C-alpha positions as CSV (number, residue, x, y, z in Angstrom):
1,X,4.3,-26.7,99.5
2,X,3.7,-30.0,96.9
3,X,0.2,-29.4,95.2
4,X,1.6,-25.3,94.5
5,X,4.4,-26.2,93.1
6,X,3.0,-28.3,90.7
7,X,0.5,-26.0,89.7
8,X,2.8,-23.5,88.7
9,X,4.4,-25.5,86.4
10,X,3.0,-25.3,82.6
11,X,0.7,-28.2,81.3
12,X,1.9,-28.3,77.7
13,X,1.1,-31.1,74.7
14,X,2.8,-31.7,72.7
15,X,3.4,-33.7,69.0
16,X,6.9,-35.6,68.2
17,X,8.1,-34.5,64.4
18,X,10.5,-36.7,63.7
19,X,12.9,-35.9,66.8
20,X,11.9,-32.9,67.5
21,X,8.8,-32.3,69.6
22,X,6.8,-29.0,69.3
23,X,3.7,-28.0,71.2
24,X,0.3,-29.1,69.0
25,X,-1.6,-26.2,69.6
26,X,-3.6,-26.9,67.0
27,X,-5.1,-30.2,68.9
28,X,-8.2,-30.1,70.8
29,X,-7.1,-30.7,74.2
30,X,-4.0,-28.5,73.8
31,X,-6.3,-25.0,75.3
32,X,-8.1,-27.2,77.6
33,X,-5.4,-28.3,79.4
34,X,-2.4,-25.3,79.3
35,X,-5.5,-22.9,79.7
36,X,-9.3,-24.0,80.9
37,X,-9.2,-27.3,82.2
38,X,-13.1,-26.4,83.6
39,X,-15.1,-23.4,83.4
40,X,-14.4,-22.2,86.7
41,X,-10.7,-23.5,87.6
42,X,-8.3,-21.6,86.0
43,X,-5.1,-24.6,85.2
44,X,-3.4,-23.5,87.7
45,X,-6.0,-23.7,90.6
46,X,-7.5,-27.1,89.3
47,X,-3.9,-28.5,89.1
48,X,-3.7,-27.1,92.9
49,X,-6.8,-29.2,93.4
50,X,-5.9,-32.7,92.1
51,X,-2.2,-32.6,93.6
52,X,-3.9,-31.5,97.2
53,X,-6.7,-34.6,96.3
54,X,-4.4,-37.1,95.6
55,X,-1.4,-35.8,99.3
56,X,-4.6,-35.8,101.5
57,X,-6.4,-38.5,99.4
58,X,-4.7,-40.8,97.7
59,X,-6.9,-40.0,94.8
60,X,-7.5,-37.5,92.2
61,X,-11.3,-37.6,89.8
62,X,-12.2,-35.9,86.4
63,X,-15.7,-36.5,85.3
64,X,-14.4,-36.4,81.0
65,X,-17.0,-33.9,80.0
66,X,-17.2,-34.0,75.5
67,X,-19.4,-31.2,73.2
68,X,-21.2,-32.1,70.4
69,X,-18.2,-32.8,68.3
70,X,-17.6,-35.8,71.0
71,X,-13.9,-33.6,71.8
72,X,-13.5,-33.1,74.9
73,X,-15.1,-30.1,76.2
74,X,-13.6,-29.2,80.0
75,X,-12.8,-31.6,82.9
76,X,-15.4,-32.0,86.0
77,X,-12.9,-32.3,89.0
78,X,-15.1,-34.5,91.5
79,X,-14.4,-34.5,95.8
80,X,-12.1,-38.2,96.3
81,X,-15.1,-38.3,99.4
82,X,-18.3,-38.4,96.3
83,X,-16.3,-41.4,94.7
84,X,-16.8,-45.3,95.6
85,X,-15.3,-47.5,93.3
86,X,-17.2,-50.8,91.7
87,X,-15.9,-53.8,90.0
88,X,-18.5,-55.4,88.0
89,X,-17.1,-57.8,85.4
90,X,-13.1,-56.8,85.6
91,X,-13.9,-54.0,85.1
92,X,-14.8,-50.4,86.8
93,X,-17.6,-48.7,87.5
94,X,-17.2,-44.8,89.3
95,X,-20.4,-44.1,91.4
96,X,-20.1,-40.1,91.5
97,X,-22.5,-38.8,94.7
98,X,-22.5,-35.6,94.7
99,X,-26.0,-35.4,97.2
100,X,-28.7,-34.9,94.8
101,X,-29.5,-39.0,96.2
102,X,-29.0,-39.7,92.0
103,X,-25.8,-41.7,92.7
104,X,-24.5,-41.2,89.1
105,X,-22.6,-44.7,87.4
106,X,-19.1,-43.9,85.5
107,X,-17.6,-46.0,82.9
108,X,-13.6,-45.5,83.5
109,X,-13.6,-43.7,79.9
110,X,-15.0,-41.0,81.0
111,X,-13.2,-40.6,83.8
112,X,-9.3,-39.1,84.9
113,X,-8.9,-41.2,87.7
114,X,-4.8,-40.1,89.5
115,X,-4.1,-42.4,91.9
116,X,-1.1,-42.3,94.5
117,X,0.6,-46.0,95.7
118,X,-2.6,-47.8,94.8
119,X,-0.7,-51.0,96.6
120,X,-2.2,-53.4,94.5
121,X,-6.0,-52.2,94.3
122,X,-7.5,-49.4,92.6
123,X,-7.8,-47.1,95.3
124,X,-5.0,-44.6,96.1
125,X,-3.6,-44.1,99.6
126,X,-1.1,-40.9,99.7
127,X,1.0,-40.2,102.5
128,X,-1.2,-40.2,105.3
129,X,-2.6,-43.5,104.7
130,X,0.6,-45.4,104.0
131,X,1.9,-43.1,107.3
132,X,-1.2,-42.6,109.9
133,X,0.7,-44.0,112.8
134,X,3.6,-41.3,112.9
135,X,1.2,-38.4,111.8
136,X,-2.0,-40.0,115.0
137,X,1.4,-39.4,117.2
138,X,2.0,-36.0,115.4
139,X,-1.7,-35.1,116.4
140,X,-1.5,-36.3,120.0
141,X,1.9,-34.6,120.8
142,X,0.2,-31.4,119.6
143,X,-3.8,-31.7,122.0
144,X,-1.3,-32.6,124.8
145,X,1.0,-29.2,124.1
146,X,-2.2,-27.5,123.7
147,X,-4.0,-28.9,127.4
148,X,-0.8,-28.1,128.7
149,X,0.0,-24.3,128.6
150,X,-3.6,-23.6,127.2
151,X,-3.7,-21.5,130.8
152,X,-0.4,-19.2,130.1
153,X,-0.2,-19.4,133.4
154,X,3.9,-17.6,134.0
155,X,3.2,-18.4,138.1
156,X,3.4,-22.0,137.8
157,X,3.5,-23.4,141.5
158,X,1.7,-24.9,144.1
159,X,-0.3,-22.4,147.0
160,X,0.3,-23.4,150.7
161,X,-2.1,-22.3,153.1
162,X,-0.6,-22.3,157.1
163,X,-4.4,-24.4,158.0
164,X,-6.6,-26.8,156.4
165,X,-9.1,-26.3,154.5
166,X,-12.2,-27.7,153.7
167,X,-13.0,-28.2,149.9
168,X,-15.7,-25.1,149.8
169,X,-13.2,-22.8,150.8
170,X,-9.8,-24.7,148.8
171,X,-12.3,-24.7,146.1
172,X,-13.0,-20.9,146.4
173,X,-9.2,-19.4,146.9
174,X,-8.2,-22.0,143.9
175,X,-10.5,-20.0,141.4
176,X,-10.1,-17.1,142.9
177,X,-6.0,-17.5,141.0
178,X,-7.6,-18.3,138.3
179,X,-9.6,-15.8,137.3
180,X,-6.5,-12.7,137.9
181,X,-3.6,-14.1,136.6
182,X,-4.7,-17.6,134.5
183,X,-4.7,-17.1,130.8
184,X,-3.0,-14.9,128.6
185,X,-3.8,-11.3,129.4
186,X,-2.9,-11.9,132.7
187,X,0.9,-13.1,131.9
188,X,3.3,-11.2,134.5
189,X,0.6,-9.2,137.0
190,X,2.1,-9.2,140.6
191,X,0.3,-11.9,142.9
192,X,-1.4,-10.5,146.0
193,X,-1.3,-12.9,148.6
194,X,-3.2,-12.8,151.6
195,X,-4.0,-15.1,154.7
196,X,-0.2,-16.0,155.7
197,X,-0.8,-18.3,152.4
198,X,2.5,-18.8,150.2
199,X,3.4,-19.5,146.3
200,X,5.8,-22.0,145.5
201,X,6.8,-21.2,142.2
202,X,7.2,-25.2,140.4
203,X,10.1,-24.6,137.5
204,X,9.3,-26.3,134.4
205,X,11.5,-30.4,134.8
206,X,14.1,-30.9,132.1
207,X,11.6,-34.2,130.6
208,X,8.5,-31.4,130.3
209,X,10.6,-29.2,128.1
210,X,11.0,-32.2,126.2
211,X,8.2,-31.6,124.6
212,X,9.1,-29.0,123.0
213,X,11.7,-30.8,120.6
214,X,8.8,-33.3,120.1
215,X,7.0,-30.3,119.1
216,X,9.6,-29.6,116.6
217,X,10.0,-33.3,115.4
218,X,6.4,-33.8,115.1
219,X,6.9,-30.7,112.6
220,X,9.6,-33.0,110.6
221,X,8.2,-36.4,111.1
222,X,5.3,-34.6,108.8
223,X,8.2,-33.3,106.3
224,X,9.9,-35.9,105.9
225,X,5.8,-38.0,105.4
226,X,5.6,-35.8,101.7
227,X,9.5,-35.7,101.0
228,X,9.5,-31.6,102.1
229,X,11.9,-30.6,103.2
230,X,11.5,-29.3,106.5
231,X,12.8,-24.9,105.7
232,X,10.4,-25.1,102.9
233,X,7.8,-24.6,105.9
234,X,9.5,-22.6,107.8
235,X,11.3,-24.7,110.1
236,X,14.5,-23.1,110.0
237,X,16.0,-24.6,113.1
238,X,19.4,-26.6,111.1
239,X,19.2,-24.4,108.2
240,X,22.0,-23.2,106.5
241,X,23.2,-21.9,102.8
242,X,24.7,-25.5,101.3
243,X,22.0,-28.2,103.0
244,X,19.1,-25.9,102.1
245,X,20.4,-25.7,98.2
246,X,21.1,-29.3,98.0
247,X,17.6,-29.6,99.8
248,X,15.9,-28.2,97.8
249,X,17.7,-30.1,94.8
250,X,16.8,-33.1,96.3
251,X,12.4,-31.3,96.7
252,X,13.0,-31.2,93.1
253,X,14.8,-34.8,91.7
254,X,12.7,-37.0,94.5
255,X,9.4,-35.1,95.1
256,X,8.1,-32.8,92.5
257,X,9.5,-35.2,89.4
258,X,7.7,-38.2,90.9
259,X,4.2,-36.3,91.0
260,X,4.6,-34.6,87.7
261,X,5.4,-37.8,85.6
262,X,2.2,-39.9,87.6
263,X,-0.2,-36.4,86.7
264,X,1.4,-36.3,83.4
265,X,1.1,-40.3,81.8
266,X,-2.3,-40.7,84.1
267,X,-3.5,-37.3,81.7
268,X,-2.0,-39.4,78.8
269,X,-3.6,-43.0,79.5
270,X,-7.0,-41.7,80.1
271,X,-7.2,-38.1,78.4
272,X,-5.0,-38.5,75.5
273,X,-4.9,-41.6,74.4
274,X,-7.9,-43.1,75.6
275,X,-10.0,-39.9,74.3
276,X,-8.1,-39.2,71.1
277,X,-6.1,-41.7,70.4
C-alpha cells in the first residue's frame, strides 16, 4: 500500500526562478527521474521497488551509470541483500555482490543510498527490523492457528469405545475416522459409528475462540508497524465513514509524506547535488 501510493505520485525536477518554481525540463536528470530511471523500469516500477526495499530491508541502493558526456544515463537498482558496506579512511565503500564471483567496489559518488532510520549507523533499519518481536509474535500465532485448524474437522470431539483397545486397533480406528471425516472436503458429512462407540463433541473453549481475536490483533500490529490504517489492508472491523476519512488524512500526513521527504532529500543529496552541483 505504501509503495504503490508513493509510486503513483509524479517525480518532477523543478528549478527555482525567484519566488517561483518551474519544471526543469532542460535538465539532464529531468527525464531520468520523471520517465526513465532505468532501461528496465518505468518510473512507477522503480519508485515502487525502492520503497519496498526501504520498508522490508531498511535500505535501497542504485548504482549511478554515466554516459560518455559524464551525465547520468540511468540508475541500476541493487538488491540490499547483495550490498555490504566497508568503512575505509573515513569513507564508505559499497561492495556489490551480484553473484558472478567478482564483487564490485563502488564509491559513494557512484551510489544512491536510500536509508530508513539508521540508528546512528550508515545502514538503515526498516520498520520490521525495528519491531522484530511484534512481527515474530504475529507469525507464531499464524502458525499456531494454521496447525490448529488445518484438518478442518467439523466433528471435533472424542470417540469412546466400551472396551479397552490395544494400540493397533485404536490406531486403525483413528486412521479410519480421519480418512473419512478430516479435511475441508469432508466437512458436514454424516458419521457412521459401530461397535458401541460413541462420539462426544468438544466445543471450542473461550480461550480457543480468543485466538480469532488475536489473529486480528496481529493484523493491526503489522498495520501499526508501518503506520497504515487497518481499512487500507482490508480490516473493516472498526471502520466508519468518519474515521476512515480521518485515518486516510493521517496516512498521507504521517506515513506517505515522511517517506516522500526521505526519497526527495536522498535524490537531492546523492544525485542532483552530487552529480550536477
